[in-house]
C-alpha positions in Angstrom: 0.0 0.0 0.0 1.3 3.5 -0.7 2.3 5.6 2.2 0.1 8.6 3.0 0.8 11.8 5.0 0.7 11.1 8.7 -1.7 14.1 9.0 -3.8 14.0 5.9 -4.2 17.5 4.5 -6.8 19.0 2.2 -6.9 21.8 -0.3 -8.1 24.1 2.5 -4.6 24.2 3.8 -3.3 25.3 0.3 -6.0 27.5 -1.0 -7.9 30.4 0.7 -11.7 29.9 0.7 -12.2 32.8 -1.9 -9.7 31.1 -4.3 -11.4 27.7 -3.9 -14.8 29.3 -4.6 -13.4 31.1 -7.7 -11.9 27.9 -9.0 -15.2 26.0 -8.5 -17.1 28.8 -10.3 -14.6 28.7 -13.2 -15.1 25.0 -13.7 -18.9 25.3 -13.4 -18.9 28.1 -16.0 -16.9 26.2 -18.6 -19.1 23.1 -18.0 -22.1 25.3 -18.7 -20.7 25.9 -22.2 -19.3 22.5 -23.0 -22.2 20.3 -21.9 -21.6 16.7 -20.9 -17.8 16.9 -20.8 -17.1 17.2 -17.1 -14.0 15.0 -17.1 -12.5 16.7 -20.2 -13.1 20.1 -18.6 -11.4 18.9 -15.4 -8.4 17.7 -17.5 -8.1 21.1 -19.1 -7.9 22.7 -15.6 -5.5 20.0 -14.4 -3.2 21.0 -17.3 -3.5 24.7 -16.5 -2.8 24.2 -12.8 0.1 21.9 -13.5 1.7 24.6 -15.7 1.5 22.5 -18.9 0.0 22.9 -22.4 -3.0 21.2 -23.8 -3.5 19.4 -27.2 -7.1 18.6 -28.2 -7.4 16.1 -31.1 -10.8 15.4 -32.5 -13.2 15.8 -35.4 -14.3 19.3 -36.5 -17.4 20.6 -34.7 -17.2 18.9 -31.4 -16.2 21.9 -29.3 -12.4 22.1 -29.3 -12.3 25.8 -30.1 -15.3 26.6 -27.9 -13.5 25.0 -25.0 -10.4 27.2 -25.6 -12.6 30.4 -25.8 -14.5 29.5 -22.7 -11.3 28.9 -20.8 -9.8 32.3 -21.9 -12.8 34.3 -20.8 -13.4 32.4 -17.6 -9.7 32.6 -16.5 -9.5 36.4 -17.2 -6.4 35.9 -19.4 -5.3 37.8 -22.4 -6.2 35.8 -25.5 -4.9 35.4 -29.0 -6.0 32.9 -31.7 -3.8 31.8 -34.6 -5.4 29.8 -37.4 -2.7 27.5 -38.6 -2.5 27.1 -42.4 0.0 25.7 -44.8 1.3 29.1 -45.7 1.7 30.4 -42.1 5.3 31.5 -41.3 7.2 31.3 -38.0 7.3 35.1 -37.9 3.5 35.2 -38.1 3.5 33.6 -34.6 6.6 34.9 -32.9 6.9 38.4 -34.5 9.4 40.1 -36.6 12.1 42.8 -36.5 11.4 45.8 -38.7 13.8 48.4 -39.7 12.7 51.9 -38.6 14.1 54.7 -40.8 13.5 57.3 -38.1 15.8 55.6 -35.6 18.1 53.8 -38.0 17.6 50.6 -36.1 15.5 47.4 -36.1 12.6 47.1 -33.7 11.0 43.9 -32.7 7.2 43.7 -33.1 5.5 41.1 -30.9 3.6 38.3 -32.6 0.4 36.7 -31.2 2.5 34.4 -29.1 2.9 37.3 -26.7 -0.3 36.5 -24.8 -1.4 34.5 -21.8 -3.7 32.0 -23.5 -2.8 31.2 -27.1 -5.2 29.1 -29.2 -3.2 27.3 -31.9 -6.2 26.3 -34.0 -5.7 23.3 -36.3 -2.0 23.3 -35.5 -1.3 20.3 -37.7 -2.3 22.2 -40.9 0.9 24.2 -40.7 4.3 22.9 -41.8 6.7 21.4 -39.3 8.9 24.5 -39.7 6.0 26.7 -38.5 5.1 24.3 -35.8 8.6 24.5 -34.4 8.2 28.2 -33.8 6.3 27.3 -30.6 9.0 24.9 -29.2 11.0 27.5 -27.2 7.9 29.4 -26.2 6.2 26.3 -24.7 9.3 24.9 -23.0 10.9 28.0 -21.6 8.2 30.8 -21.7 10.3 32.9 -24.0 11.2 33.4 -27.7 14.6 34.3 -29.2 14.8 36.5 -32.2 18.0 37.9 -33.7 20.0 36.6 -30.8 17.8 38.4 -28.2 15.4 36.6 -25.8 12.0 38.0 -25.1 10.0 36.8 -22.1 6.4 35.8 -22.6 3.6 36.9 -20.2 2.8 34.9 -17.1 0.8 32.7 -17.0 1.4 31.3 -20.5 -0.9 28.6 -21.6 -1.2 27.0 -25.1 -4.3 25.2 -26.1 -3.8 23.6 -29.5 -6.4 21.8 -31.6 -5.7 19.4 -34.3 -7.8 17.3 -36.7 -7.1 13.6 -37.0 -3.9 12.9 -39.0 -5.7 11.1 -41.8 -7.6 14.2 -42.7 -6.5 16.0 -45.9 -4.0 18.8 -45.6 -2.5 17.8 -42.2 1.1 17.3 -41.2 1.9 15.0 -38.3 3.3 16.8 -35.3 7.0 15.8 -34.7 7.8 14.1 -31.5 9.6 17.1 -30.1 6.4 19.2 -30.6 4.2 16.5 -29.1 6.4 16.3 -26.1 5.8 20.0 -25.3 2.1 19.2 -24.7 1.6 17.9 -21.2 -1.8 16.4 -21.9 -3.5 15.3 -25.0 -7.2 14.5 -25.0 -10.3 14.1 -27.3 -13.7 15.5 -26.6 -15.8 13.1 -28.7 -19.5 13.4 -29.4 -21.7 14.5 -26.5 -24.1 12.0 -24.9 -27.7 12.0 -26.0 -29.0 14.2 -23.1 -26.2 16.8 -23.5 -26.6 17.0 -27.3 -30.4 17.5 -27.0 -29.9 20.2 -24.4 -27.3 21.9 -26.7 -29.5 21.7 -29.8 -32.4 23.3 -27.9 -30.4 26.1 -26.3 -28.9 29.3 -27.4 -26.0 29.3 -29.8 -22.6 28.6 -28.1 -21.2 31.8 -29.6 -23.9 33.9 -28.0 -23.4 32.2 -24.7 -19.6 32.9 -24.9 -20.3 36.6 -25.2 -22.3 36.5 -22.0 -19.5 34.9 -19.9 -17.4 36.9 -17.5 -14.1 36.3 -15.8 -14.2 34.1 -12.7 -10.4 34.3 -12.1 -7.6 36.8 -12.7 -4.1 36.1 -13.9 -2.6 36.6 -10.4 -5.1 33.9 -9.1 -4.1 31.5 -11.8 -0.5 32.0 -10.7 -1.5 31.3 -7.1 -3.3 28.2 -8.1 -0.2 26.9 -9.9 1.9 27.6 -6.9 -0.6 25.7 -4.7 -0.5 22.8 -7.1 3.2 22.5 -6.7 2.8 22.3 -2.9 0.6 19.2 -3.1 2.4 16.3 -1.4 3.7 13.5 -3.7 5.0 10.8 -1.4 8.1 8.7 -2.0 5.8 5.7 -2.7 3.9 7.7 -5.3 7.1 8.8 -7.0 8.2 5.1 -7.0 5.0 4.1 -8.7 5.5 6.7 -11.4 9.0 5.6 -11.9 7.8 2.0 -12.2 5.4 3.0 -15.0 8.2 4.8 -16.8 10.4 1.7 -16.6 7.5 -0.6 -17.7 7.1 1.5 -20.8 10.8 1.1 -21.6 10.7 -2.6 -21.2 7.5 -3.1 -23.2 7.9 -5.4 -26.3 5.8 -3.2 -28.6 7.3 0.2 -27.6 10.4 1.3 -29.5 11.1 4.4 -27.3 9.7 4.5 -23.8 8.7 7.4 -21.6 11.3 10.0 -20.7 12.0 11.6 -17.3 10.3 14.7 -18.6 7.1 12.6 -19.1 7.5 11.4 -15.5 7.7 14.9 -14.2 4.6 15.8 -16.2 2.7 12.8 -14.6 3.7 13.9 -11.1 2.8 17.6 -11.8 -0.6 16.6 -13.3 -1.3 14.2 -10.4 -0.7 17.0 -7.9 -3.1 19.2 -9.9 -5.7 16.5 -10.1 -5.5 16.0 -6.3 -5.9 19.8 -5.7 -9.1 19.8 -7.9 -10.3 16.8 -5.8 -9.8 18.9 -2.6 -6.8 17.0 -1.3 -3.4 18.3 -0.3 -1.7 15.1 -1.3 -1.7 12.9 -4.4 -2.6 9.3 -4.5 -2.2 6.5 -7.1 -5.7 7.2 -8.5 -4.5 10.7 -9.4 -1.6 9.2 -11.4 -3.9 6.7 -13.1 -6.4 9.5 -14.0 -3.8 11.6 -15.9 -1.3 9.0 -17.1 -3.2 7.9 -20.3 -3.4 11.6 -21.4 0.3 12.1 -20.8 1.8 8.9 -22.0 -0.1 7.9 -25.1 1.1 10.7 -27.4 4.7 10.3 -26.2 5.1 6.7 -27.0 7.0 5.6 -30.1 5.8 2.1 -31.2 7.9 -0.5 -32.9 7.2 -1.6 -36.4 5.8 -4.9 -35.1 3.4 -3.4 -32.7 -0.2 -4.7 -33.0 -1.8 -2.9 -30.1 -3.0 0.7 -30.1 -1.4 3.3 -27.9 -4.5 3.4 -25.8 -4.5 -0.3 -25.2 -0.7 -0.3 -24.4 -1.1 2.5 -21.9 -4.1 0.7 -20.2 -1.9 -2.4 -20.0 0.9 -0.5 -18.4 -1.5 0.8 -15.7 -3.1 -2.7 -15.3 0.2 -4.6 -14.9 2.3 -2.2 -12.8 1.8 -2.7 -9.1 0.9 0.2 -6.9 3.7 0.8 -4.4 
């Protein structure tokens, strides 16, 4: 059995009541827009609190962009949207240095990446060269142009959407780009009740216009700091390490999970615990986030017959909880 804190703590010790109420209101508001997707909304908040970036892969029209818009409004963050297309250039995202005749010098003009929540819409419709423009921004919170580094606003949160890779006009995301996304998830079709409620209600775009901010940037930063304070016991860390090792020994996996993936699992498990009202993470937190962190990072061998989803489920099912 995993060890637990001798004096179990709760989120009340990490979050003031006002901040807990604001977080609950934020989640409820996003759920009011994206009906029937409570777990997916929770995962989006887990990714936000853990300081990661979110990739949503699904068919057009199931609410990927709506979720990003609802998050931006609800969190009170500065928001920019970039529609990725095949002719998009890196400078269209990062910005460009322009020569100013009046001063006789080049001046850097910020691109849309200089925001707090960036929606990279249909990211896999752009070429790998353009996709790579986000690598430094997502990993380090800065961009480098002409030898000078420019810090991005804090918090900085990328929500990217992509269509299935077999759709026309798409480019597979390279492994280095996929690794920058802490979580990947799909929304899927709503259940029957949620879809009926949606069809009979006001247009989502109109509802988005009626939303207000439930949080502010400084509160988002405070939530991220609180998430890092959630206790991850030595037994829990050992469990995560065992999952990493199991992925490296799996017969169908060519390249297993990296230490960076393990750090992402622990950070997301802490955030999941905080959302559940606990000040300590448990194996169930790891199991809740692991499929969304591991699957898109695995590189399968040429003889692999199982899907990534099945392999990840097998890793969880066969790795003992410590």
